[in-house]
N, C-alpha and C positions, 0 to 999 in steps of 0.2 A: 638400529632406527626405529623407534617407537611407532604406534599407528597414528597418534595426533600429529606427529612430525611428518609422517607422509601424506595426511590430509593439508596439513599447513603448506607443503611444497605443491600441493595440487591445486589450492587456491591462488597461491602466488602464480603457477604457471598460466592460470585463465587471466588473471589480473594483467600480467605481461602481454597477453594476447590482447586485452581490452586495450590497454594503452598504446599497442602498435596499431589498431584500428582507427583510435583517436588522431594520431598523428598522419596516418594515412589519409583519413578525412579533411584535415586541415590541409594536407600536404596539396591534394586535390583542389581545394578551394583556393589556395595560393596560386596555383597555375592557371587557373579560371581568370585570377586578377591581372596575371602578367600575359596571358594570350593575346589581347586586343593591342597593346603596343607593340608586342613582339612580332604580333602577325603582320602590322602596319609596316614593320621594317624588314619583313622577311624577304623582299626581292630586292632590297638595297643592297649595293655593296658593303663590305664588312667595315670599311673605314667610316662609311656614311652612317651606318647603324649606330657605331660608337658615337659619333657627334651628336646624332639625334637622339640618344638617349640622355646625353648631358644636357642638351637644350630642354629635354623634356623634365629634367631634373629639375633645372634653372627655373623653368615657368611654373613648376609646382606640381605638374601632373604625376611624374614620378614618385614626387613625396607622398601623394595621396595613397598611390599603389604600394610603396613602401610601408606605409601606415598601416593598410590593411592586411598586407602579410603579416607583420610583428603582430597584429593583433590575433591573427589566426594562431600563431605560435604560442602566444599568451594563453588563449582559450584554452588550446589543445594541453598546454602544462598545467593550468589551473584546474581543468577537469579532471586530467589523470590524479591530481593530488586527491580530489574529493572522493574518487573510486578506491585510493589507496586507504584514506581515511575509513570508508565503508567497510573495505575488507579486514583493516586493522582490528575493528572492534569485532568482526567475526572469529578473526583469528584467535584474539585474546579470549574469547568465550569458548571456543573449542577448545584451546589447550587448559584453561581453568576447570572446564567440565571434566575433562580426561581425569585430571586429578580429585577434583571433588568428588566425581563418582565413585573413586576407589576408596575415599574416607569419608563418604557421606556427610559432606559439606554443601551449604547452599552456594548457588551460582553468584558471584560477583558481578557487579556491572561497571562499565567506563564510559566516559564521555568519548565524543567523536575526536578523534585526533587534531590538532589546529596547526596550520602552516602559516608562515609569514608571506602571506600573499602578495603585500606590497612589495616587499624584498623581490620577489621574483618577477613581479611586472617591471621593475627598476634595473633589474639585471638583464632581461629581453630587450629593454628598450636601449639600454646602453650597450649591447653586444651586437645584438642580431641586427638592429637598425642601422649601428654605425657600420658593420662590416658590408651591409648591402649598398648603403649609400657610398662607400669607398669605392666600393667595387665600380659603381656607374661613373664616378667622378675621375677614377682611374683610367675610364675608356675600356672598361671590360665588353667584349662583344655580347649578345645575347646567350650566347652557350655558356658562357662564363658565369653569368647572371644567375641562371637556372641552376648551375652548380652551386654556387653562393647559398641560394635558398635551400637546397636540398640538404648541403652541410649544416645549416642552422636547425631544421627540422631534426636531423638525425642527432645532433647534438642534445637537444632539448627532450627528445624521445629517450636517450640514453640515462641523462640525468632523471627523469620520471622513473625509469625503470629500476635506476640503481637505488633511489629512494624508496619504491616498493620493496625490494629485497631486504634493504636495511630494517625498513619499520615492519615488515613481516616478521623478521626475525626478533625484533626489539619487543614486539607485543607478544608474540608467543614466550618470550623467557619472562617477561613482567607477570603474565598470567601463571606461570609454573611457579616461579618464586613467591607470588602473592598466595597461591594454593597451598604450597608447601608448608610455608609458615602458618597460614590457617590451620594446617592439618597437624601442627606441632612436630614435623619432620627438622631434624637438627642440622643435617647434613646435605649440601648439593654436589654432583659431579658433573663436571664438564665433558660434554661429547661433541668431538669434532667429526665432520664428514672428511675421511681420509681418502683422497684422490689427489689426481696429479696437481689440481690448482689449489689446494688447501694451502693456504699462507704458513709459512714457518712456525710463527708463533704460536698459531692455533694447534697445529700437530702437536707442538711441545705440550700443550695444556690437555690433550686429550687424557681422559679419566683422572684428571685431578680433582681431588676432594676437599671442600674447605666446609668450615661450619657455616651455617645460613646466613647469618649477619655479617660474615668476613669476606672481603674481595678475594678474587683469584691472583694469581701471581702477576698477572697483568693489569691489576687495579681495578678490574670491572667486578661488580656484584653479579652481572650475568652477561651472555653474549649480545652485542650492538647495545649496551647500556646507553641511554643520553648521556651525554658530556664525555664520553670517550673519544680517544684520538680517531681521525679518519682511517689511519693504517689499522688499526683494532677492529673499527665498527662497519666501514661500509663494505656492504657485499658478503657480511658474515653469513654462514650458514650453519653453525652451532646451535646447540641447545643443552638446557640442564635437565636432569632428572635428580630424584631423591636419591639419598644414600643412607645406610644404617652405619655410618662411618663412626668410630670411636677412636679418641686421641690414645695413642700406645707411645711405649718408649723404647728406642733402639739401643745397641751396647754403645752407640756412639753419644746418647743423651740427646740425638734430635729429634724434635718431635714428628712424627709421620701420622698419617691416618689410615686405619686399617678397617676393612670391611668385615664384619661379624660373621657374615654367611659362608665365605670362602677362604678367609684369612689372606687375602691379597693385600700387600701394601699398594696402596693406590696413590698415593701423593709423592711427587718426585719419583721412585722408580717402585716397580711391581715385584712381588715374588716372582723369580724368574722361573720356578717350578708350577706356578699356578695356571689354571685354565685360563683366566684373564690375559696373564701375560702370554700366553700361547696364540691366543686370540688376536691381542693386539700386534705379536709379531706378524702372523700371516696376512693381517691388513696391511701392515706396514710393506711387507716384501711386494704385495700386489702393486703398492702405490709408487714403490720403486720402479717397478716394470715398465711403469706407465711414465716416469720422469724421462725427460730428455736432454735436460742439462746439469745432473746431478754430478756425474763424473767431471765435468768442466768446472765445477764448483770446488770438489775435492781435489783437484789437481791444483787449482789458485790457491786453496787453502793449506795445502800440505808442501807443495813444490815438486811433487811426484808428477812423472810425465803423463799429460792427459790420456796417451794412448795406452799406458800401463793401467790407468785406473779404468779406462772404458773397458779393456780387456778382464779386469777383474771384476767389474761389475757383470760382464756377461758370464764370465765362469761362476759367480757366485748367486746370482739371481736367474739367471736365463737359460742357461745350458743344462741339459741331462748329463748324468753321469752315470757309469755303472758301480752302483752301490751296493751293499748286502742285500738291501730291501728290494733291489730291482733297479732298472735304467729309468731314473727319474730325476728331477731337480733336487736340490739339497732341502730338506725341512727347514721350515722358518726357525729362526734362532733369536730370542728375545735379546740376547747379549748383542749379537751383531745388528739386529735393526737400531738398536740403541745406539751403537757406535758409528753406522752407517748416518744415522740422523745428525750426529754431533759434527761428523766429517763435513756434511753438506752445508749446515748451518754456519759452520767456522768459529763456534763457541763453546768453550769449556773442552777443546778436543784432549782427551787423555792420552798417555802412552799407550794402553791397550788398542786404542783405535789404529794407531800407527802401526802397531805389531800386527793387527789382523790384516792391513795392506799388505805387509811384506810377507807376511805366512801365506797369504792366498797368490801373491803373486810367483812366489818360489813354488808352492805346492803346483800352481798351473804349469810352470815351466818343466816341473819334473814328470807330468803327465804328459806332456808333449814328448818327453823325451822316452818314454816307453814304461814309465812304473805306472802301476795301477794308483787309483784314486787314494787308496788306503795306506800304500806304500809311501805314494808321494806326501800325505797328510802326517804319516809318522816322523817321516824325513824333516819335513818343513818345522815340525813342532820342536824339532831339537834345537833347532837356530832361532826361531819365533814361536815362542809357546804362547799363544792367546789365550787358553784356556787359564793357565798359571796366571797370566798378566790380570784376568778379570778377577779370579779369587783374590788376588793381593791388593786388589783395588788400584792398580796403577794407572 
């Protein structure tokens, strides 16, 4: 993760706190509006409270209160959009400058992002207002009414924070691609934040390289690009960097992109013996250790017992073993990382991936029977040879 991206995350964290304060302030003001009618009803029996709320609504008083609450929700939402717009400009300048400084470029400028505020106002009026009105007409007691108001504030705070994350990523990457183009850089590389919440499609995109004017394999020119599907852009944390990639040919006549500096193939598959592949495997192993439902998905995708897959995961990624190099976990292996990822995704599963599961299950059971890890590995390889399956491309 580069310095500019870390600074972008810091700006975003501050922005999310600002949005939280805006909605907390609106929330307090909304309860001030509700306080008088609820205080008036506080000593009444519950059934009477409900009835009087309905009468108050029929007489127009509660309509006024509801209108005030909806206005406060709308004000907090729209003010948050203004703050997002300002910070988006800051994020663009920060990331453009990071690349501009490197290549001696002039700093570009953009206008403040605009939002369809009328659509937001209409949405709030049609959802928040109707929900609160419905609660009163259905005879909700005051406590239920308070919960309804809280839910609406939480809903629009969540929307505002989701928009802030998405736009922060969008303007960060707009700046990066604009600066890379201005600097004459011909290739771009997708960088995913690999952890337990990374979406599968972006995990697969990590380190993919494309010419600067071509889309990545998910159809986007850069992370969170405007016009991308919600599944690809919402809450995205990815970013792009420049790459010294060149088009090369493999024996399969399939075009891949190769990095000139370390000879790592980085579109599709990496050179498994490269430093980059080793780093990728180590990052992915750590991500697997934090996953909670990967073994459930693999069991569903392969038909293997869930308990067996869970045991394989523990053996392969979590447990320590008596190895030649000491008592420790297995070293991260790029091919195993790729196999596990395909097994979790349930897409393009290869024969070698299933052989891996069978090999590890057999090896694990042989270790439990009393064999050393090395003896068990040799014995399991006679029946399920993962290494040869990888070499054959099965």
